[in-house]
DOFI-167425 format. One line per 10 residues: number of its first residue (from 1); for each residue x, y, z of C-alpha. Coordinates in steps of 0.2 Angstrom, whole numbers. Example, Ala and Ser with C-alpha at 12.3 -4.5 7.8 and 13.67 -1.06 7.14 Angstrom:
<drenlums>
1) 62,-22,39 ~ 68,-5,36;
</drenlums>
This chain:
<drenlums>
1) 81,-295,112 ~ 96,-301,122 ~ 110,-296,134 ~ 127,-304,135 ~ 134,-313,151 ~ 151,-319,150 ~ 157,-332,163 ~ 174,-331,172 ~ 189,-333,161 ~ 201,-347,166;
11) 219,-351,161 ~ 219,-368,153 ~ 237,-369,149 ~ 253,-362,155 ~ 270,-365,146 ~ 286,-359,155 ~ 302,-356,145 ~ 320,-351,148 ~ 319,-334,141 ~ 306,-320,140;
21) 292,-322,127 ~ 294,-309,113 ~ 279,-314,103 ~ 265,-326,101 ~ 251,-331,89 ~ 236,-342,89 ~ 228,-353,75 ~ 210,-348,71 ~ 204,-363,81 ~ 214,-359,96;
31) 221,-377,96 ~ 239,-372,92 ~ 249,-357,99 ~ 266,-352,92 ~ 279,-344,104 ~ 295,-335,100 ~ 308,-331,112 ~ 325,-324,108 ~ 332,-341,101 ~ 318,-351,94;
41) 300,-353,89 ~ 290,-367,97 ~ 273,-373,91 ~ 262,-380,104 ~ 246,-391,105 ~ 236,-381,118 ~ 226,-396,124 ~ 241,-407,129 ~ 254,-394,131 ~ 265,-404,120;
51) 278,-395,108 ~ 274,-401,90 ~ 288,-392,82 ~ 304,-381,86 ~ 309,-368,72 ~ 326,-364,77 ~ 338,-350,72 ~ 348,-346,87 ~ 360,-335,77 ~ 345,-323,73;
61) 334,-319,88 ~ 315,-319,84 ~ 306,-302,86 ~ 289,-304,77 ~ 278,-318,73 ~ 262,-323,63 ~ 253,-339,60 ~ 242,-344,46 ~ 224,-347,50 ~ 226,-366,50;
71) 243,-366,59 ~ 252,-374,44 ~ 264,-359,42 ~ 273,-347,53 ~ 281,-330,47 ~ 294,-325,58 ~ 304,-308,59 ~ 321,-307,66 ~ 333,-294,74 ~ 344,-294,59;
81) 330,-289,47 ~ 328,-306,39 ~ 310,-314,38 ~ 307,-332,36 ~ 292,-342,31 ~ 292,-359,40 ~ 282,-375,36 ~ 277,-380,53 ~ 274,-398,50 ~ 291,-401,41;
91) 300,-389,53 ~ 310,-380,39 ~ 311,-362,31 ~ 302,-362,14 ~ 306,-344,10 ~ 319,-332,16 ~ 316,-313,14 ~ 331,-301,16 ~ 317,-289,22 ~ 326,-275,31;
101) 342,-269,38 ~ 336,-266,56 ~ 325,-276,68 ~ 308,-282,60 ~ 295,-276,73 ~ 280,-284,65 ~ 274,-296,52 ~ 258,-302,44 ~ 252,-314,31 ~ 237,-314,20;
111) 225,-328,22 ~ 228,-335,4 ~ 247,-335,8 ~ 251,-325,-7 ~ 258,-310,2 ~ 267,-306,18 ~ 269,-289,26 ~ 284,-283,36 ~ 288,-267,46 ~ 304,-262,54;
121) 314,-249,64 ~ 320,-241,48 ~ 303,-232,47 ~ 296,-243,32 ~ 284,-257,29 ~ 285,-269,14 ~ 273,-280,4 ~ 281,-296,-2 ~ 276,-309,-15 ~ 279,-325,-6;
131) 278,-336,-22 ~ 293,-326,-29 ~ 301,-320,-13 ~ 301,-302,-20 ~ 297,-285,-13 ~ 281,-279,-22 ~ 279,-262,-13 ~ 289,-251,0 ~ 276,-242,11 ~ 284,-225,16;
141) 276,-211,25 ~ 280,-215,44 ~ 294,-204,50 ~ 299,-215,65 ~ 299,-233,69 ~ 285,-244,61 ~ 280,-255,76 ~ 266,-265,70 ~ 257,-271,54 ~ 240,-281,51;
151) 231,-286,35 ~ 213,-289,30 ~ 207,-306,26 ~ 205,-303,7 ~ 223,-296,6 ~ 217,-280,-1 ~ 222,-268,13 ~ 235,-267,27 ~ 236,-256,42 ~ 253,-249,50;
161) 256,-240,66 ~ 272,-233,73 ~ 281,-222,85 ~ 276,-206,76 ~ 258,-209,83 ~ 250,-211,66 ~ 239,-226,60 ~ 240,-228,41 ~ 229,-239,29 ~ 237,-245,13;
171) 230,-252,-3 ~ 241,-267,-6 ~ 238,-269,-25 ~ 246,-251,-28 ~ 255,-248,-12 ~ 245,-232,-10 ~ 241,-225,7 ~ 223,-221,7 ~ 220,-215,25 ~ 231,-207,38;
181) 225,-205,56 ~ 233,-195,69 ~ 229,-208,82 ~ 239,-205,98 ~ 251,-192,105 ~ 263,-205,110 ~ 271,-221,103 ~ 259,-234,96 ~ 266,-251,100 ~ 252,-262,91;
191) 238,-262,79 ~ 225,-275,74 ~ 212,-276,60 ~ 195,-284,58 ~ 195,-296,43 ~ 185,-284,33 ~ 196,-269,37 ~ 182,-259,44 ~ 189,-257,62 ~ 206,-255,68;
201) 212,-255,86 ~ 229,-247,92 ~ 238,-248,108 ~ 249,-234,114 ~ 262,-228,126 ~ 249,-216,132 ~ 240,-230,142 ~ 225,-231,130 ~ 219,-242,116 ~ 208,-234,103;
211) 195,-241,91 ~ 194,-233,74 ~ 182,-233,60 ~ 193,-234,45 ~ 180,-229,33 ~ 180,-212,41 ~ 196,-211,51 ~ 185,-207,67 ~ 189,-214,84 ~ 173,-223,90;
221) 179,-229,106 ~ 194,-225,119 ~ 198,-239,130 ~ 205,-232,147 ~ 209,-239,163 ~ 226,-247,161 ~ 239,-242,174 ~ 253,-244,162 ~ 256,-242,143 ~ 248,-254,131;
231) 260,-266,123 ~ 249,-277,112 ~ 231,-278,105 ~ 220,-291,97 ~ 203,-290,89 ~ 189,-303,88 ~ 183,-305,69 ~ 166,-297,72 ~ 174,-282,82 ~ 164,-285,97;
241) 178,-290,108 ~ 197,-284,110 ~ 211,-290,121 ~ 225,-278,127 ~ 241,-282,136 ~ 251,-269,146 ~ 267,-266,154 ~ 260,-270,172 ~ 258,-288,167 ~ 239,-287,165;
251) 228,-291,150 ~ 211,-284,148 ~ 196,-291,138 ~ 185,-277,132 ~ 167,-277,126 ~ 169,-264,112 ~ 151,-258,109 ~ 150,-251,126 ~ 169,-249,129 ~ 168,-259,145;
261) 182,-270,152 ~ 173,-287,156 ~ 189,-297,162 ~ 206,-293,169 ~ 219,-307,167 ~ 232,-305,180 ~ 242,-321,181 ~ 258,-314,174 ~ 270,-305,186 ~ 279,-295,173;
271) 277,-285,157 ~ 265,-293,144 ~ 274,-292,127 ~ 261,-300,116 ~ 243,-305,115 ~ 232,-315,103 ~ 214,-319,102 ~ 205,-331,91 ~ 192,-324,78 ~ 178,-330,89;
281) 184,-321,104 ~ 183,-337,114 ~ 201,-341,117 ~ 216,-329,121 ~ 235,-331,123 ~ 247,-320,133 ~ 266,-320,133 ~ 277,-311,145 ~ 294,-306,152 ~ 291,-319,165;
291) 295,-332,152 ~ 278,-339,152 ~ 264,-341,139 ~ 246,-343,146 ~ 231,-349,136 ~ 214,-343,142 ~ 197,-350,139 ~ 186,-335,139 ~ 171,-346,136 ~ 157,-344,124;
301) 144,-331,128 ~ 127,-336,134 ~ 112,-327,127 ~ 101,-323,141 ~ 84,-315,137 ~ 82,-297,144 ~ 67,-291,153 ~ 55,-283,140 ~ 54,-264,142 ~ 45,-251,132;
311) 48,-233,132 ~ 33,-223,126 ~ 38,-209,115 ~ 32,-191,120 ~ 19,-183,109 ~ 23,-165,103 ~ 9,-158,113 ~ 15,-167,129 ~ 33,-161,126 ~ 28,-143,124;
321) 17,-145,140 ~ 33,-151,149 ~ 43,-137,143 ~ 29,-124,148 ~ 29,-131,166 ~ 48,-130,167 ~ 47,-112,161 ~ 34,-108,175 ~ 45,-116,188 ~ 60,-106,182;
331) 50,-90,183 ~ 46,-94,201 ~ 64,-97,204 ~ 69,-80,196 ~ 56,-71,207 ~ 63,-80,223 ~ 81,-74,218 ~ 75,-56,215 ~ 66,-56,231 ~ 82,-61,240;
341) 76,-78,245 ~ 89,-90,238 ~ 83,-104,250 ~ 66,-104,242 ~ 74,-104,225 ~ 86,-118,230 ~ 71,-129,236 ~ 62,-127,219 ~ 78,-131,210 ~ 82,-146,220;
351) 65,-153,215 ~ 68,-149,197 ~ 85,-157,197 ~ 77,-173,204 ~ 67,-176,188 ~ 75,-188,176 ~ 84,-179,162 ~ 84,-162,171 ~ 99,-163,183 ~ 111,-155,171;
361) 99,-144,162 ~ 108,-128,157 ~ 95,-116,163 ~ 93,-125,180 ~ 112,-126,183 ~ 114,-107,179 ~ 101,-103,192 ~ 108,-116,205 ~ 125,-107,204 ~ 117,-90,206;
371) 108,-96,221 ~ 124,-104,228 ~ 133,-87,229 ~ 121,-83,243 ~ 123,-100,252 ~ 137,-110,260 ~ 146,-123,250 ~ 144,-140,258 ~ 149,-154,247 ~ 154,-158,229;
381) 140,-168,221 ~ 148,-172,204 ~ 161,-166,191 ~ 161,-169,173 ~ 171,-162,158 ~ 162,-148,149 ~ 175,-146,135 ~ 190,-155,130 ~ 201,-144,119 ~ 216,-149,108;
391) 223,-133,113 ~ 241,-133,107 ~ 244,-147,95 ~ 257,-145,83 ~ 258,-155,67 ~ 273,-166,63 ~ 289,-158,56 ~ 288,-156,37 ~ 299,-167,27 ~ 302,-153,13;
401) 320,-148,10 ~ 327,-166,14 ~ 338,-173,1 ~ 332,-187,-10 ~ 333,-204,-2 ~ 334,-198,16 ~ 321,-204,29 ~ 316,-195,44 ~ 318,-206,59 ~ 316,-197,75;
411) 306,-199,91 ~ 291,-188,91 ~ 284,-190,109 ~ 273,-175,115 ~ 287,-163,120 ~ 289,-144,121 ~ 280,-141,105 ~ 264,-146,112 ~ 265,-145,131 ~ 255,-131,139;
421) 265,-123,153 ~ 253,-110,161 ~ 235,-107,163 ~ 224,-92,169 ~ 206,-89,170 ~ 195,-74,173 ~ 186,-74,190 ~ 169,-77,182 ~ 176,-92,173 ~ 171,-84,156;
431) 189,-83,148 ~ 205,-93,149 ~ 223,-91,144 ~ 235,-104,140 ~ 254,-103,136 ~ 263,-116,127 ~ 279,-122,120 ~ 273,-120,102 ~ 277,-101,104 ~ 259,-96,106;
441) 247,-90,120 ~ 229,-92,117 ~ 213,-84,124 ~ 198,-96,125 ~ 180,-94,127 ~ 176,-106,141 ~ 158,-108,137 ~ 161,-113,118 ~ 178,-120,119 ~ 184,-109,105;
451) 199,-98,104 ~ 196,-80,97 ~ 214,-74,99 ~ 231,-81,97 ~ 246,-71,104 ~ 262,-76,96 ~ 279,-77,105 ~ 296,-78,97 ~ 300,-92,109 ~ 291,-103,121;
461) 277,-95,130 ~ 280,-100,149 ~ 268,-90,160 ~ 251,-82,159 ~ 239,-71,168 ~ 223,-62,164 ~ 214,-46,171 ~ 197,-50,178 ~ 188,-43,163 ~ 199,-52,151;
471) 204,-35,142 ~ 223,-37,146 ~ 233,-53,145 ~ 251,-54,152 ~ 263,-68,146 ~ 280,-73,150 ~ 293,-81,138 ~ 308,-92,138 ~ 318,-76,132 ~ 315,-68,150;
481) 303,-55,143 ~ 285,-51,149 ~ 273,-46,136 ~ 257,-36,139 ~ 243,-39,126 ~ 226,-32,122 ~ 220,-48,114 ~ 209,-40,101 ~ 222,-27,96 ~ 239,-36,99;
491) 255,-32,109 ~ 254,-17,120 ~ 272,-17,128 ~ 286,-28,132 ~ 294,-28,149 ~ 312,-32,150 ~ 323,-35,165 ~ 324,-54,169 ~ 339,-63,163 ~ 331,-80,161;
501) 314,-88,158 ~ 299,-80,166 ~ 291,-95,175 ~ 276,-87,184 ~ 265,-71,183 ~ 252,-64,194 ~ 241,-47,190 ~ 229,-37,199 ~ 211,-38,193 ~ 211,-21,184;
511) 229,-24,177 ~ 238,-9,185 ~ 252,-20,193 ~ 260,-37,190 ~ 273,-48,198 ~ 284,-60,189 ~ 296,-74,195 ~ 310,-80,185 ~ 323,-94,184 ~ 336,-80,186;
521) 332,-81,205 ~ 323,-64,205 ~ 305,-58,207 ~ 300,-41,199 ~ 285,-30,203 ~ 279,-20,188 ~ 268,-5,184 ~ 259,-11,169 ~ 252,6,163 ~ 270,14,164;
531) 279,-2,159 ~ 292,1,173 ~ 299,-11,186 ~ 295,-5,204 ~ 304,-17,214 ~ 316,-32,212 ~ 315,-46,225 ~ 333,-54,225 ~ 335,-73,228 ~ 316,-75,225;
541) 308,-84,210 ~ 293,-93,205 ~ 279,-96,210 ~ 272,-79,213 ~ 255,-72,218 ~ 245,-56,221 ~ 230,-51,232 ~ 217,-42,221 ~ 219,-26,230 ~ 238,-26,225;
551) 243,-24,243 ~ 252,-41,246 ~ 263,-52,235 ~ 269,-70,237 ~ 286,-76,231 ~ 296,-92,233 ~ 314,-91,239 ~ 329,-101,234 ~ 330,-106,252 ~ 313,-115,250;
561) 304,-102,261 ~ 287,-94,254 ~ 286,-76,258 ~ 271,-63,258 ~ 276,-45,256 ~ 268,-29,259 ~ 271,-20,243 ~ 269,-2,249 ~ 283,-4,262 ~ 293,-19,254;
571) 292,-28,271 ~ 290,-47,273 ~ 275,-49,283 ~ 274,-68,283 ~ 286,-83,280 ~ 281,-100,277 ~ 295,-112,280 ~ 298,-128,269 ~ 311,-141,269 ~ 311,-144,250;
581) 308,-134,234 ~ 291,-127,232 ~ 285,-132,215 ~ 269,-121,215 ~ 259,-110,226 ~ 243,-100,226 ~ 236,-86,237 ~ 218,-84,241 ~ 211,-67,235 ~ 208,-61,253;
591) 227,-66,257 ~ 222,-77,272 ~ 225,-94,264 ~ 240,-100,254 ~ 242,-117,246 ~ 259,-124,242 ~ 266,-140,235 ~ 282,-150,238 ~ 284,-166,229 ~ 268,-176,231;
601) 259,-166,244 ~ 249,-150,245 ~ 250,-139,260 ~ 237,-126,266 ~ 243,-112,277 ~ 235,-99,288 ~ 246,-85,282 ~ 244,-73,297 ~ 250,-86,309 ~ 262,-96,297;
611) 253,-111,304 ~ 250,-127,292 ~ 232,-130,293 ~ 231,-146,281 ~ 244,-157,272 ~ 235,-166,258 ~ 242,-182,251 ~ 235,-192,237 ~ 245,-189,221 ~ 257,-202,216;
621) 269,-190,208 ~ 275,-172,208 ~ 262,-159,210 ~ 265,-146,197 ~ 251,-133,199 ~ 238,-127,212 ~ 224,-115,213 ~ 212,-109,227 ~ 194,-102,226 ~ 189,-85,231;
631) 183,-90,248 ~ 199,-100,251 ~ 188,-116,255 ~ 193,-126,239 ~ 210,-130,231 ~ 214,-139,215 ~ 230,-147,211 ~ 238,-155,196 ~ 252,-167,195 ~ 263,-178,185;
641) 252,-193,189 ~ 241,-186,175 ~ 227,-182,187 ~ 220,-166,195 ~ 212,-167,213 ~ 199,-156,221 ~ 202,-153,239 ~ 189,-147,252 ~ 200,-136,263 ~ 187,-136,277;
651) 185,-154,277 ~ 203,-158,275 ~ 201,-171,261 ~ 201,-175,243 ~ 183,-174,236 ~ 186,-177,218 ~ 199,-184,206 ~ 199,-177,188 ~ 206,-190,176 ~ 208,-190,157;
661) 224,-182,153 ~ 238,-194,146 ~ 253,-183,151 ~ 258,-173,166 ~ 244,-160,172 ~ 255,-144,171 ~ 243,-131,175 ~ 226,-128,184 ~ 214,-114,187 ~ 198,-111,196;
671) 184,-99,194 ~ 180,-88,209 ~ 165,-98,214 ~ 173,-114,211 ~ 160,-120,198 ~ 173,-121,184 ~ 189,-130,185 ~ 202,-130,171 ~ 217,-142,169 ~ 231,-141,156;
681) 243,-154,152 ~ 259,-158,142 ~ 248,-168,131 ~ 243,-151,123 ~ 225,-153,130 ~ 215,-140,140 ~ 200,-148,149 ~ 186,-138,156 ~ 176,-146,170 ~ 160,-142,178;
691) 160,-144,197 ~ 142,-146,204 ~ 142,-141,222 ~ 128,-143,235 ~ 124,-128,247 ~ 117,-124,264 ~ 105,-109,263 ~ 104,-106,282 ~ 110,-90,290 ~ 124,-87,279;
701) 131,-72,270 ~ 138,-71,253 ~ 157,-72,251 ~ 166,-56,252 ~ 185,-52,250 ~ 191,-46,267 ~ 206,-38,273 ~ 221,-49,278 ~ 222,-52,297 ~ 240,-46,299;
</drenlums>
């Protein structure tokens, strides 16, 4: 039994040129590296750094490059669409293929040199017979730029990837597509295959690389951690190691069985355009906008014997005994909770959670949270994703109805069709509601991650709110209308009055009244039972909020001020001044605390005094959503930097950063007790997080909603 120890990678050769490096390739031995810039392709001896051959074609800039395993031939794709096969030793082109009418983004050659593959901006890939210099098959199916192509060693299969976010596997003998994988929600820049075609690696604009089992089409590993998008990928022959290059000038070496980054290569100062890796994984090359090519010695692995360890399996009788003991402890916890002694219950629960394998046991967590309602929240111990839901993914546009010969070439980045625009959750964290640009609002069971109801809009769904029992949902639309739904029965009524999109909604727990904010620079107060507008707040817009008792509402004015209104009289009782546009705001249920966001910062206010209590900075881009717990002690924010942050208002600091979305976090929500956090994104995903809090069970009282202090 062995574990791997990899020594420090070192740069063994740096070659600088006059223009940025577009693409590179390595021979299987790693002794030769081919480098293409806009004007020429050079083949270099790595050991000496000497240029062995220059393959010039200054009139046709190079854009893609492949090298045969022995380094004898180079295949080069150009900006004009022409592809040339070069005899490296002689320095002349032995085949010229009029491959495409647009830039050739990727090329590959089979090991036996019988076939070449090309892909281009025209949305196609092609298979070529190199002996006859003829096109054998046109591989059609992508509906955007095909950016990369790779072939298996035996020449039986090829993989293509493109800006439509799909990965496709092709049978080269027939030109038939045998598998389509919806791999990324953003452009794919690069694809690599293991020689046997079993594994494929894709690198995307979404800053991730993903490893795919091509026999099943299943993603077996997601490589995350790059700060910028992945421009190029390469795979070792055995699929154990991968190399990725990114827009920030860094390359990363990954150990794929565990998904761990084992080396970061940081010598380049600008974007890396191309990476290459020898089949053994011992040598790598990187080419960059900084006009340099660097060859890296990753060094062979040392097999180091691990310490022998043996884990004794439990007998069935022993496992049953452990379960019975757990049941006894939980019964004792239940008795303490029933007797009104949460401190005693918490003591037993702490001991149980300290046992290996029991920290996140569902029955223990449920009781821990019940006890926590009688204690004082002290610190966040951990946070983890409970569900990741592909909530509003829309399939690609159909190609039916297109005239013969037409190709669909259109950018398909995640856009309005998939973006979640609003999110709401019931106070108990049991149900959630999302509204999205796919014309749907969806109700979600938070515990299971399933959607029992879909509420269809005639236009984008832009705002969402739920009553505390989840029996009513209120949604706003791009058409300016507010819709009230019984999720199980359907549409109840439509509220009309706004002249532009409804951007924000708040509703009282029982669903008697709601307040809406719109891009028409008005906020409106509604009687939901009667379906009538009770009040119009001019020059006020989103965001909006309501206290649970319906006494006070929050609106944001076009003058950058956030106002709190007493609804019975229509009087403004508090004004929170801002110097810039307020992108989002939330009001604590007791009306005492407000959280607002401008640009990258979240500000927490004491509403009665209008005093700023805290200003939280940590996001690197615009904050788009904010939420506050029932007791006003915890806030959650989501931003365009693709993260959500949990803020401890009493401590005045960020206690957790929730990462995983690969587009803007556009909406957030918190359960009343702060144990469930929800984040939604333009990537179409809804993520449900478990927040694990510690508690002090001294002389404390449970949280109650008090009257505002004004």
